[in-house]
C-alpha positions as CSV (number, residue, x, y, z in Angstrom):
1,M,0.0,0.0,0.0
2,K,1.4,3.3,-1.0
3,S,1.7,5.9,1.6
4,Q,-0.2,9.1,0.9
5,K,1.8,12.4,1.0
6,C,0.3,14.9,3.4
7,K,0.0,18.5,2.4
8,P,2.2,20.8,4.4
9,A,0.3,22.6,7.2
10,P,0.0,26.4,6.8
11,S,2.9,28.2,8.4
12,A,2.1,29.5,11.9
13,A,4.3,32.5,11.1
14,L,2.1,33.5,8.2
15,D,-1.1,33.1,10.4
16,A,0.4,35.4,13.0
17,W,0.2,38.4,10.7
18,Q,-3.1,40.1,9.8
19,K,-3.8,42.6,7.1
20,T,-5.5,45.9,7.9
21,P,-7.6,48.3,5.8
22,Y,-4.5,50.5,5.4
23,A,-1.7,49.8,3.0
24,N,1.7,49.0,4.5
25,L,0.1,48.4,7.9
26,I,-0.2,45.0,9.4
27,R,-1.2,43.6,12.8
28,Y,0.7,41.0,14.8
29,V,-2.0,38.7,16.2
30,P,-0.3,37.2,19.3
31,S,0.3,40.6,20.8
32,G,-2.2,42.8,19.0
33,A,0.4,45.4,18.2
34,Y,0.6,47.0,14.8
35,F,3.7,47.0,12.5
36,A,4.7,49.1,9.5
37,R,5.7,47.1,6.4
38,I,7.1,49.4,3.8
39,R,9.6,49.1,1.0
40,V,12.0,52.1,0.5
41,R,14.5,52.0,-2.4
42,G,14.1,48.3,-2.7
43,K,14.7,47.6,1.0
44,L,11.9,46.0,3.0
45,I,11.4,47.6,6.4
46,R,9.2,46.0,9.1
47,Q,9.1,48.0,12.3
48,S,6.8,48.0,15.4
49,L,4.6,51.1,15.8
50,K,4.3,50.4,19.5
51,T,0.5,50.7,19.7
52,K,-2.6,48.5,19.6
53,V,-4.9,51.2,18.4
54,L,-5.5,51.2,14.6
55,S,-6.0,55.0,14.2
56,V,-2.8,55.8,16.2
57,A,-0.9,53.2,14.2
58,N,-2.0,54.8,10.9
59,L,-0.7,58.2,12.0
60,R,2.6,56.8,13.2
61,L,3.0,54.9,9.9
62,A,2.9,58.1,7.9
63,D,5.6,59.6,10.2
64,L,7.8,56.5,9.9
65,E,7.5,56.3,6.2
66,K,8.4,60.0,5.8
67,A,11.5,59.6,8.1
68,E,12.7,56.4,6.3
69,R,12.4,58.0,2.8
70,L,14.2,61.1,4.0
71,L,17.1,58.9,5.4
72,A,17.2,57.1,2.0
73,E,17.4,60.4,0.2
74,N,20.2,61.6,2.4
75,A,22.1,58.4,1.9
76,T,21.8,58.9,-1.9
77,A,23.1,62.4,-1.4
78,V,26.1,61.2,0.6
79,A,26.9,58.6,-2.1
80,G,27.2,61.5,-4.5
81,G,29.2,63.6,-2.0
82,K,26.6,66.3,-1.7
83,M,25.6,66.2,2.0
84,T,25.3,69.6,3.6
85,V,24.6,70.7,7.1
86,G,21.1,71.5,5.9
87,D,20.6,67.9,4.8
88,A,21.7,66.7,8.3
89,L,19.4,69.3,9.9
90,K,16.4,68.0,7.9
91,T,17.0,64.5,9.2
92,Y,17.5,65.7,12.7
93,R,14.2,67.7,12.6
94,T,12.3,64.7,11.3
95,R,13.5,62.6,14.2
96,L,13.0,65.4,16.7
97,H,9.3,65.9,15.9
98,G,8.7,62.2,15.5
99,D,10.1,61.4,19.0
100,R,7.1,60.8,21.2
101,S,9.2,60.6,24.3
102,L,9.9,64.4,24.2
103,K,7.3,66.9,25.4
104,P,6.1,69.6,23.0
105,R,7.9,72.3,25.0
106,T,11.2,70.4,24.7
107,K,10.8,70.2,20.9
108,A,9.9,73.9,20.8
109,Y,13.0,74.8,22.8
110,R,15.3,72.8,20.5
111,E,13.8,74.6,17.6
112,E,14.8,77.8,19.3
113,C,18.3,76.5,19.6
114,I,18.3,75.7,15.9
115,S,17.2,79.3,15.2
116,K,20.0,80.6,17.4
117,L,22.5,78.4,15.5
118,L,21.4,79.5,12.1
119,R,21.5,83.2,13.2
120,T,25.0,83.1,14.8
121,W,26.5,80.9,12.0
122,P,25.3,82.4,8.7
123,K,25.3,80.1,5.6
124,I,25.9,77.0,7.7
125,E,23.0,75.2,6.1
126,A,24.7,75.3,2.6
127,T,28.0,74.3,4.1
128,D,29.4,70.8,3.3
129,V,29.5,68.9,6.6
130,R,33.1,68.0,5.9
131,L,34.1,71.7,6.1
132,V,32.7,72.0,9.7
133,N,36.0,71.3,11.4
134,K,37.5,72.0,14.8
135,T,38.6,75.6,13.8
136,A,35.2,76.5,12.4
137,C,33.4,75.2,15.5
138,L,35.7,77.1,17.9
139,D,35.3,80.3,16.0
140,W,31.5,80.0,16.1
141,A,31.6,79.2,19.8
142,A,33.5,82.3,20.5
143,R,30.9,84.4,18.7
144,L,28.0,82.6,20.4
145,G,29.6,83.0,23.9
146,K,29.5,86.8,23.6
147,E,25.8,87.0,23.4
148,A,24.3,83.9,25.0
149,C,24.1,83.0,28.7
150,P,25.8,79.7,29.7
151,S,22.6,77.6,29.6
152,V,21.6,78.8,26.1
153,F,25.2,78.4,24.9
154,N,25.4,74.8,26.1
155,H,22.1,73.8,24.6
156,T,22.8,75.4,21.3
157,V,26.2,73.7,21.1
158,G,24.5,70.4,22.0
159,T,22.0,70.9,19.2
160,L,24.8,71.3,16.6
161,K,26.4,68.2,18.0
162,R,23.1,66.2,17.5
163,I,22.8,67.6,13.9
164,L,26.3,66.5,13.0
165,E,25.6,63.0,14.5
166,M,23.3,62.5,11.5
167,A,26.4,62.9,9.2
168,I,28.4,60.4,11.3
169,E,25.6,57.8,10.9
170,T,25.7,58.1,7.1
171,G,29.5,57.8,7.1
172,T,30.2,61.4,5.8
173,L,32.0,62.4,9.0
174,Y,34.3,60.2,11.1
175,D,34.4,62.4,14.2
176,N,32.2,65.1,15.6
177,P,34.2,68.4,15.8
178,V,31.8,69.9,18.3
179,R,33.5,67.8,21.0
180,F,36.3,70.4,21.1
181,I,33.9,73.1,22.4
182,N,34.0,73.3,26.2
183,R,30.8,73.7,28.1
184,Q,30.3,76.8,30.0
185,R,29.7,76.6,33.7
186,E,26.0,77.2,34.6
187,R,25.5,79.0,37.9
188,P,22.2,78.5,39.7
189,K,19.8,81.3,39.5
190,R,19.9,83.5,42.7
191,L,16.4,83.6,44.2
192,H,14.9,86.9,45.1
193,L,11.7,85.9,46.7
194,P,9.2,88.3,48.4
195,T,8.7,88.3,52.2
196,Q,5.3,87.4,53.6
197,I,4.2,91.0,53.8
198,Q,5.5,91.7,50.2
199,F,3.6,88.7,48.9
200,E,0.3,89.9,50.4
201,Q,0.8,93.3,48.9
202,F,1.8,91.7,45.6
203,V,-1.4,89.7,45.4
204,E,-3.5,92.5,46.5
205,T,-2.0,94.8,43.8
206,I,-2.8,92.2,41.1
207,Q,-6.3,91.8,42.4
208,T,-7.1,95.5,42.4
209,A,-5.6,96.3,39.0
210,G,-9.0,97.1,37.6
211,V,-8.8,94.8,34.5
212,C,-11.3,92.1,33.7
213,S,-9.0,89.2,34.6
214,C,-7.4,90.7,37.7
215,Y,-9.2,88.3,40.2
216,Q,-8.3,85.3,38.1
217,A,-4.7,86.4,37.9
218,A,-4.5,86.8,41.7
219,D,-6.1,83.4,42.2
220,L,-3.5,81.8,39.9
221,V,-0.7,83.4,41.8
222,R,-2.1,82.1,45.1
223,F,-2.7,78.6,43.5
224,L,0.9,78.3,42.3
225,A,2.4,79.6,45.6
226,F,0.2,77.5,47.9
227,G,0.7,74.2,45.9
228,G,4.2,74.5,44.4
229,F,2.9,73.5,41.0
230,R,4.6,74.1,37.6
231,K,2.6,76.4,35.3
232,S,1.8,73.6,33.0
233,E,0.6,71.4,35.9
234,A,-1.6,74.1,37.3
235,R,-3.2,74.6,33.9
236,N,-4.5,71.0,33.8
237,I,-5.7,70.5,37.4
238,T,-9.4,69.9,37.5
239,W,-11.9,69.9,40.4
240,A,-12.0,66.1,40.2
241,D,-8.3,66.2,41.2
242,C,-9.1,68.0,44.4
243,D,-10.1,65.8,47.3
244,F,-11.4,67.9,50.2
245,N,-12.0,65.0,52.5
246,K,-8.3,64.0,52.4
247,Q,-7.3,67.6,51.7
248,E,-5.1,66.4,48.8
249,I,-4.6,67.5,45.2
250,T,-3.6,64.9,42.6
251,V,-1.3,66.2,39.8
252,Q,-1.9,63.8,36.9
253,G,1.1,62.4,35.1
254,D,0.0,63.0,31.5
255,P,3.2,62.8,29.2
256,E,1.7,65.5,26.9
257,T,0.2,68.0,29.3
258,G,0.9,66.8,32.8
259,T,3.9,66.6,35.0
260,K,7.5,67.1,33.8
261,N,8.5,63.5,34.5
262,S,5.1,62.0,33.5
263,Q,4.5,60.6,37.0
264,T,1.3,61.3,39.1
265,R,1.9,62.8,42.5
266,V,-0.2,63.9,45.4
267,V,0.2,67.3,47.1
268,P,-1.4,68.1,50.4
269,M,-3.6,71.2,50.8
270,I,-2.0,73.6,53.2
271,P,-4.6,75.7,55.1
272,D,-4.2,78.7,52.7
273,M,-5.0,76.3,49.8
274,V,-8.1,75.0,51.5
275,E,-9.3,78.6,52.0
276,L,-8.5,79.6,48.4
277,L,-10.4,76.6,46.9
278,T,-13.3,77.0,49.2
279,S,-13.6,80.7,48.2
280,L,-13.5,79.6,44.5
281,R,-16.3,77.1,45.0
282,T,-18.5,79.6,46.7
283,R,-18.0,82.1,43.9
284,Q,-19.1,79.7,41.2
285,E,-22.7,78.6,40.8
286,T,-22.0,75.2,39.3
287,I,-18.7,73.3,39.2
288,E,-18.2,70.4,36.8
289,P,-15.7,67.7,38.0
290,Q,-13.8,67.9,34.8
291,A,-13.6,71.7,34.7
292,R,-10.2,73.3,35.3
293,V,-9.7,74.9,38.7
294,M,-7.8,77.8,37.1
295,P,-9.6,79.4,34.1
296,I,-6.4,81.1,33.0
297,G,-2.9,79.6,32.4
298,E,-0.6,82.6,32.9
299,C,-0.5,86.1,34.2
300,Q,3.2,87.3,33.8
301,T,2.2,90.8,32.6
302,S,0.1,91.4,35.8
303,M,2.9,90.0,37.9
304,D,5.5,92.4,36.4
305,R,3.2,95.4,36.9
306,A,2.5,94.5,40.5
307,A,6.2,93.9,41.3
308,K,7.1,97.4,40.2
309,L,4.3,99.0,42.2
310,V,5.2,97.0,45.4
311,G,8.9,97.7,44.9
312,M,10.1,94.1,44.9
313,K,12.2,92.0,42.4
314,R,10.5,90.7,39.4
315,I,9.4,87.1,39.8
316,T,8.0,84.5,37.4
317,H,5.5,81.7,37.6
318,H,8.2,79.2,38.4
319,D,9.5,81.5,41.2
320,L,6.2,80.9,43.0
321,R,7.1,77.2,43.1
322,H,10.4,78.2,44.8
323,L,8.4,80.3,47.2
324,F,6.3,77.3,48.2
325,A,9.3,75.2,48.9
326,T,11.0,78.0,50.8
327,R,8.0,78.5,53.1
328,C,7.7,74.8,53.7
329,I,11.3,74.5,54.7
330,E,11.2,77.6,56.9
331,S,8.1,76.1,58.6
332,G,10.1,73.0,59.6
333,V,9.1,70.5,56.8
334,D,12.1,68.3,56.0
335,I,13.7,68.5,52.5
336,P,12.9,64.9,51.4
337,T,9.2,65.6,52.1
338,V,9.2,68.9,50.2
339,S,11.0,67.2,47.3
340,R,8.3,64.6,47.1
341,W,5.6,67.3,47.1
342,L,7.4,69.1,44.3
343,G,7.6,65.9,42.2
344,H,11.4,65.4,42.2
345,K,12.6,61.9,41.5
346,D,16.0,62.2,43.1
347,G,15.0,61.8,46.7
348,G,15.8,65.4,47.6
349,A,19.2,66.0,46.0
350,L,18.0,68.8,43.8
351,A,16.0,70.4,46.6
352,M,19.0,70.2,48.8
353,K,21.2,71.9,46.2
354,V,18.6,74.7,45.7
355,Y,17.3,75.2,49.2
356,G,20.1,73.8,51.4
357,H,21.0,77.2,52.7
358,L,17.5,77.5,54.2
359,R,18.1,74.2,56.0
360,D,21.4,75.4,57.3
361,A,19.8,78.6,58.6
362,H,17.0,76.6,60.2
363,S,19.5,74.3,61.8
364,S,21.4,77.2,63.3
365,A,18.3,78.5,64.9
366,M,17.3,75.2,66.3
367,A,20.9,74.6,67.6
368,Q,20.5,77.5,69.9
369,K,17.8,75.5,71.8
370,V,20.1,72.6,72.5
371,T,21.9,72.8,75.8
372,F,23.7,70.4,78.2
373,A,23.2,72.7,81.2
374,V,21.0,71.5,84.0
375,P,18.1,74.0,84.7
376,K,18.8,76.1,87.8
377,A,15.7,74.8,89.6
378,A,17.0,71.3,89.4
379,H,20.7,72.0,89.8
380,P,22.1,70.1,92.8
381,A,24.7,72.8,93.6
382,A,21.9,75.4,94.0
383,G,20.2,73.3,96.7
384,V,23.5,72.8,98.5
385,A,24.3,76.5,98.4
386,K,20.8,77.3,99.7
387,S,21.0,74.9,102.6
388,T,24.4,76.1,103.4
389,A,23.2,79.7,103.6
390,T,20.2,78.9,105.9
391,E,22.0,76.7,108.4
392,P,23.7,78.5,111.3
393,K,27.4,78.3,111.4
394,K,28.7,75.8,114.0
395,E,31.4,76.8,116.4
396,P,34.6,74.7,115.9
397,K,35.2,72.3,118.8
398,P,38.2,73.0,121.0
399,Q,41.0,70.8,120.4
400,H,42.6,69.2,123.5
401,P,46.2,68.1,123.5
């Protein structure tokens, strides 16, 4: 009897992939994640889009396809020996705006650094990347250092370094000449915070400015100072985040609009915050849980005007966060706890660096209360002296030979 040949079973690997309504977009069935499957210049690219949502995957597919085609065009230009700094900049910008790990404000700041670079180094975009050598970089750094503060200088230099890394990836450059530029030392900003009396006058001046949003501006200043929030955090706090039973405010860790490190944290309501929020609730007829506590997001113009009228140093929204931390430490709250309220992830290292001098001053004041001396009422010598003074003196006994 002849044995029958069995047909080969369908490949499990083929069954694991599922087509979608969109071209170049496939779904990996075991995990449910979507992948891009595109062909660029004859090269097949299959890459995870890191999402299980079809609409999101379709948007990311377009970004990935654009980036890959741009890299292929740059590689072709390199092969012809035509790569300029502008070509590398185009690739860097594509990656910058396609990086979802960066917040929108970070991307905007790096664009500001690019503008600074192009303004201080004219015609650099049309320059061949191989002509950007050590000498050219040091000459540009000397010009930049005359007009930029240390932080802007360092970030602009870092931006140029990232741009030239694109040329290194394609093999146009062997080494990055920006490494010869020394970073400038960044000194921490000296805080000029108002006293308690100045702060009350400052808020009162904002509130009585006579403009339509003066009350809202004063409330925002109080809200930032009483909670230690960043401006972006305060803008997104809703009434649902305010728990009056526990007297806590939850700062949501939204990577797009929430905390800086994308982690949710809880900030206790100090008595001034409870009074402020209670006043806001009584002033509003109806409060929706998802409504924002602060109707406005910034009031720097009102703050600048009030600072001049009060006669104090100009402060920013972020300085109100410093003011919160300062008042906490001066009130006896330990630095690790303040650091946790501020949302720092380093366990208090940054707070210690910024506010350590306050801890030292507080420690000096507390040290004056420490003593090893026994109170006078309980001092044994005092009792001995007192008894000695009250007892009559005894006549010495005559001594007989």
